Every structure is written in C-alpha cells, then in structure tokens.
C-alpha positions as CSV (number, residue, x, y, z in Angstrom):
1,M,-7.7,-93.1,12.3
2,S,-9.5,-96.3,12.9
3,T,-8.9,-95.8,16.6
4,L,-11.3,-92.8,16.5
5,R,-14.2,-94.6,14.9
6,S,-16.7,-95.3,17.5
7,Q,-20.1,-97.1,17.7
8,N,-21.1,-94.3,20.2
9,P,-23.3,-92.1,18.0
10,A,-22.3,-88.9,19.7
11,F,-18.7,-89.5,18.6
12,G,-19.1,-91.1,15.3
13,A,-18.2,-87.8,13.7
14,F,-14.6,-88.3,14.8
15,G,-14.1,-90.7,12.0
16,Q,-15.1,-88.1,9.4
17,Y,-12.3,-85.5,9.5
18,N,-9.2,-87.5,8.4
19,D,-7.9,-85.5,5.6
20,G,-4.5,-87.2,5.4
21,S,-2.7,-84.4,7.3
22,M,-3.1,-85.7,10.8
23,T,0.6,-86.1,11.2
24,Q,1.2,-82.4,10.4
25,T,1.5,-79.7,13.0
26,R,-1.8,-77.9,13.4
27,T,-2.3,-74.4,14.8
28,N,-6.0,-74.7,15.1
29,T,-6.6,-78.1,16.7
30,M,-8.8,-79.6,19.4
31,T,-7.6,-79.0,23.0
32,I,-8.8,-80.2,26.3
33,G,-9.2,-76.6,27.5
34,G,-11.4,-75.7,24.5
35,T,-13.5,-78.8,25.0
36,V,-14.0,-77.9,28.7
37,T,-15.1,-74.4,27.7
38,A,-17.5,-75.6,25.1
39,T,-18.9,-78.2,27.6
40,T,-19.3,-75.4,30.2
41,I,-21.3,-73.3,27.7
42,L,-23.6,-76.1,26.7
43,L,-24.3,-77.2,30.3
44,S,-24.9,-73.6,31.3
45,I,-27.5,-73.3,28.5
46,V,-29.1,-76.6,29.6
47,A,-29.2,-75.4,33.2
48,A,-30.6,-71.9,32.4
49,V,-33.3,-73.2,30.0
50,G,-34.1,-76.1,32.4
51,V,-34.6,-74.0,35.5
52,F,-36.8,-71.6,33.5
53,T,-38.9,-74.4,32.0
54,F,-39.2,-76.1,35.4
55,Q,-40.2,-72.9,37.2
56,Q,-42.9,-72.1,34.5
57,I,-44.4,-75.6,34.9
58,A,-44.0,-75.9,38.7
59,S,-45.6,-72.5,39.3
60,G,-48.6,-73.4,37.3
61,G,-47.6,-71.0,34.5
62,S,-48.5,-71.1,30.9
63,L,-46.2,-74.2,30.2
64,V,-47.9,-76.5,32.6
65,K,-50.7,-77.5,30.2
66,Y,-48.1,-78.2,27.5
67,L,-46.0,-80.6,29.6
68,M,-46.4,-83.7,27.4
69,P,-46.0,-81.7,24.1
70,L,-42.9,-80.1,25.5
71,L,-41.4,-83.5,26.5
72,I,-42.3,-85.2,23.2
73,G,-41.5,-82.2,21.0
74,S,-38.1,-81.4,22.6
75,F,-37.1,-85.1,22.5
76,I,-37.9,-85.5,18.8
77,A,-36.3,-82.2,17.9
78,G,-33.2,-83.2,19.9
79,I,-32.9,-86.4,17.9
80,V,-33.1,-84.5,14.6
81,V,-30.5,-82.0,15.7
82,S,-28.2,-84.9,16.8
83,F,-28.4,-86.4,13.4
84,V,-27.4,-83.0,11.9
85,I,-24.4,-82.8,14.2
86,Y,-23.4,-86.3,13.4
87,A,-23.6,-85.6,9.6
88,K,-22.1,-82.2,9.7
89,P,-19.7,-82.0,12.7
90,K,-18.2,-78.7,11.3
91,L,-21.5,-77.0,12.2
92,A,-21.4,-78.3,15.8
93,M,-20.3,-75.0,17.2
94,Y,-23.6,-73.5,16.0
95,I,-26.0,-76.4,16.3
96,A,-24.8,-77.9,19.6
97,P,-26.1,-74.8,21.5
98,V,-29.5,-75.4,19.8
99,H,-29.5,-78.9,21.1
100,A,-28.6,-77.6,24.5
101,V,-31.7,-75.4,24.5
102,L,-33.8,-78.5,23.5
103,E,-32.1,-80.5,26.2
104,G,-32.9,-77.7,28.7
105,V,-36.6,-77.9,27.9
106,F,-36.5,-81.6,28.1
107,V,-34.7,-81.7,31.4
108,G,-36.9,-79.0,33.0
109,A,-40.1,-80.8,31.9
110,L,-38.8,-84.2,33.1
111,S,-37.6,-82.7,36.4
112,Y,-41.3,-81.9,37.1
113,F,-42.8,-85.0,35.5
114,I,-40.7,-87.7,37.1
115,P,-41.3,-86.7,40.8
116,M,-44.9,-86.2,40.1
117,Q,-45.2,-89.6,38.4
118,F,-43.8,-91.5,41.5
119,L,-44.8,-89.1,44.4
120,G,-47.9,-87.5,43.1
121,S,-49.3,-84.4,44.9
122,S,-46.9,-84.9,47.8
123,A,-44.1,-83.6,45.6
124,D,-46.2,-80.8,44.0
125,P,-44.4,-77.4,44.7
126,S,-47.7,-75.6,44.3
127,T,-48.8,-77.3,47.6
128,G,-45.8,-75.9,49.5
129,S,-43.9,-79.1,49.4
130,N,-40.1,-78.9,48.8
131,S,-39.6,-82.6,48.2
132,M,-39.4,-82.1,44.4
133,Q,-36.7,-79.4,44.7
134,M,-34.8,-81.6,47.1
135,L,-34.8,-84.6,44.7
136,I,-33.6,-82.4,41.9
137,L,-30.8,-81.0,44.0
138,Q,-29.8,-84.5,45.1
139,A,-29.8,-85.7,41.5
140,V,-27.7,-82.8,40.3
141,V,-25.1,-83.3,43.1
142,A,-25.1,-87.1,42.5
143,T,-24.6,-86.5,38.7
144,F,-21.5,-84.2,39.2
145,A,-20.2,-86.5,42.0
146,I,-20.3,-89.5,39.7
147,T,-18.8,-87.5,36.9
148,A,-15.9,-86.3,39.1
149,G,-15.3,-89.9,40.3
150,M,-15.3,-91.3,36.7
151,L,-13.1,-88.5,35.5
152,T,-10.6,-89.2,38.4
153,G,-10.6,-92.9,37.7
154,Y,-10.0,-92.2,34.0
155,A,-7.3,-89.6,34.5
156,T,-5.4,-92.0,36.9
157,G,-5.7,-94.9,34.5
158,I,-7.8,-97.0,37.0
159,L,-10.9,-97.0,34.9
160,R,-10.6,-98.0,31.2
161,L,-12.9,-99.6,28.7
162,S,-11.9,-102.6,26.7
163,G,-13.1,-103.2,23.2
164,F,-15.4,-105.9,24.3
165,M,-16.9,-103.6,27.0
166,K,-17.6,-100.9,24.4
167,K,-19.4,-103.5,22.2
168,L,-21.4,-104.7,25.2
169,M,-22.3,-101.2,26.2
170,F,-23.4,-100.3,22.7
171,T,-25.6,-103.5,22.5
172,M,-27.2,-102.6,25.9
173,V,-28.0,-99.1,24.7
174,M,-29.5,-100.4,21.5
175,G,-31.5,-102.8,23.6
176,L,-32.9,-100.0,25.7
177,V,-33.8,-98.0,22.6
178,L,-35.7,-101.0,21.1
179,Y,-37.4,-101.6,24.5
180,V,-38.7,-98.0,24.7
181,V,-39.9,-98.2,21.1
182,A,-41.7,-101.4,21.9
183,L,-43.3,-99.9,25.0
184,F,-44.5,-96.9,22.9
185,V,-45.8,-98.9,19.9
186,L,-47.5,-101.6,22.0
187,Q,-49.2,-99.0,24.1
188,M,-50.7,-97.5,21.0
189,F,-52.3,-100.8,20.3
190,G,-53.5,-101.4,23.8
191,V,-50.9,-104.0,24.6
192,G,-49.3,-103.7,28.0
193,I,-45.9,-105.1,28.9
194,W,-43.7,-104.6,32.0
195,N,-42.4,-101.0,32.2
196,G,-39.1,-100.9,33.9
197,Y,-39.1,-97.1,33.8
198,A,-42.4,-96.9,35.8
199,D,-42.1,-99.9,38.1
200,T,-41.3,-99.0,41.7
201,G,-40.7,-102.6,42.8
202,L,-37.3,-104.1,43.4
203,L,-37.0,-105.2,39.8
204,G,-37.9,-101.7,38.5
205,I,-35.4,-100.1,41.0
206,G,-32.8,-102.5,39.8
207,F,-33.6,-101.6,36.1
208,T,-33.1,-97.9,36.8
209,G,-30.0,-98.6,38.8
210,F,-28.6,-100.5,35.7
211,C,-29.4,-97.4,33.6
212,V,-27.5,-95.2,36.0
213,V,-24.4,-97.5,35.8
214,L,-24.6,-97.7,32.0
215,A,-24.8,-93.9,31.7
216,S,-21.8,-93.6,34.1
217,L,-19.7,-96.0,32.0
218,F,-20.5,-93.9,28.9
219,L,-18.7,-91.0,30.6
220,L,-15.5,-93.0,30.3
221,W,-16.1,-93.5,26.6
222,D,-16.7,-89.8,26.2
223,F,-13.4,-88.9,28.0
224,E,-11.5,-91.4,25.9
225,Y,-12.7,-90.0,22.6
226,I,-12.1,-86.5,23.7
227,E,-8.6,-87.4,24.7
228,R,-7.9,-89.3,21.5
229,G,-9.3,-86.4,19.4
230,V,-6.8,-84.1,21.1
231,Q,-3.9,-86.5,20.7
232,A,-4.7,-87.0,17.0
233,G,-4.8,-83.2,16.3
234,A,-8.5,-83.1,15.4
235,P,-9.8,-79.8,14.0
236,K,-11.0,-77.1,16.4
237,Y,-14.6,-77.7,15.7
238,M,-14.4,-81.2,17.1
239,E,-14.2,-79.6,20.6
240,W,-17.9,-78.8,20.2
241,V,-18.6,-82.4,19.0
242,G,-16.9,-83.7,22.1
243,A,-18.7,-81.3,24.4
244,W,-22.0,-82.1,22.8
245,G,-21.5,-85.9,23.3
246,L,-20.6,-85.3,27.0
247,M,-23.6,-83.1,27.5
248,V,-25.9,-85.8,26.2
249,T,-24.4,-88.4,28.5
250,L,-24.6,-86.0,31.6
251,V,-28.3,-85.2,30.8
252,W,-29.0,-89.0,30.5
253,L,-27.2,-89.7,33.8
254,Y,-29.1,-86.9,35.6
255,I,-32.5,-88.2,34.4
256,E,-31.8,-91.7,35.5
257,I,-30.6,-90.6,38.9
258,L,-33.7,-88.4,39.4
259,R,-35.9,-91.4,38.4
260,L,-34.0,-93.7,40.9
261,L,-34.3,-91.3,43.8
262,S,-38.0,-90.7,43.0
263,K,-38.7,-94.4,43.0
264,L,-36.8,-95.0,46.2
265,Q,-38.7,-92.1,48.0
266,S,-42.0,-93.5,46.7
267,R,-41.3,-96.7,48.7
268,D,-40.8,-94.8,52.1
C-alpha cells in the first residue's frame, strides 16, 4: 500500500485503510462511477451555495456587509473540516458535503471580491455592469475545459506525474502556503512585502499564471490516486475522499483562473 501514500493532504487518507485484506475480493469497494457521483454531488452543493452567496452579496443584500468575515470564516472552517476528513476518512460521506457548503460560501464571496479588487466599480453588478458575471462565466468554462483536457491527457497516458514531479509540486504548494502566512503576519505588524496575488504587473500576472498551472497539475495527482484507490479495492467511503480532494483542487483552479482573468482585464 505504499503506492497509495501521498504527500497530497487531500489524499493522505488513502494510506489509512489497509487492513491486510486488500487482496481479497470486495463487494463494497471504491469505483470510478461512485467517485464521479460523489464529485457531482459535492460540486453541485458548491455551485448552489456559491451562486446564492454571490447573488446576496452582489445585490447588496444582507451578506454584503459580512463579506470579509464570510471569506475568513469559511476559509478557516474549511481547513478544520479538511483535517477531520483527513483523520477520519470513514466520515467523509457525511463531512465532505459540509465542506462543500463552506467552499460554496468561500467561492461565492471570492467571485465578488476578486473582480472588485482589480476592476473596482466598473465590475459592480449594482451599477448595471455585467463584466463581473462575464469573468465568472469565463473562469467556470476555463476550469472545466482545463479539467477535461487534463483528464483526457491522463486517460490516454500522455500526461503522467513522476515521483520527482510530485515532490516538486508538494514543495511548491508548501512554499505558497508559507508565503500567504508571511503576507498575513507581516501585514499585521505593518510590514509590506511584494504581494503576487494583488500585483497586476507582468510579474504578478506571471505569478497567478504559475498558480493556475500548479493547480492544473494537481488534477493529474487527483486522478491518479482515485484510479489507484479503485485498483487496490479501497473501501466504498474512499469515493467521498477522492471526490473531496478533486473538489478542493477544482475550487482552487477556478479561483486562480478568475484572479488571472481579472488581472488581465484590469490592464486593458
């Protein structure tokens, strides 16, 4: 089962279920179809909650004054729920939908915040502008187009990740996490450093483009561990763990694409 142990946090749970019976025939095992169904359910929750949250904020509803608390609260709560799923993968069927709700709130709030950050009032739906909705639609289409392309490349065997590449990707993600923490902590003490997430210059656009590429590569990692879980006869509940990991990557990819499109439009 060492092949199923991953440095990808969303799939670390795969290394926890080996009970010595993996060579036996199972009647209740993980399947691709079951994982697709679980993924569809989670993404539907994210979409529904995300649309509701966005509409409430963009229309000037009661949620607009709680934009930052919603962003910070849903992000922190999502991290906590992720640790629970990682530690107790058997509960993923019940907890992953909760995380999907939190992701929906986070996505809905960010879908309003990111365009406003880079485009200001010109993107505000309350002024009659539809540029924000167009950016969101473009980001959604691009997310699924990239996912379809990566899935096709993986299914045909053209795209594969080597052991070295996985280690490099993990190192890059940890670097991004430390960078975000440094930005937040230093800002609290009034120390400013270059913010690649906010910079609209060529370097900032390149940084966001890098994040898009990295998130896209993690899709391959997700596909691989789902496939290996199926091949190894993982328990049925691992379908939800696999779907959860894929949902997290897709949300990350969407956010980075939306940020990239907003930056590019701000330079027009």
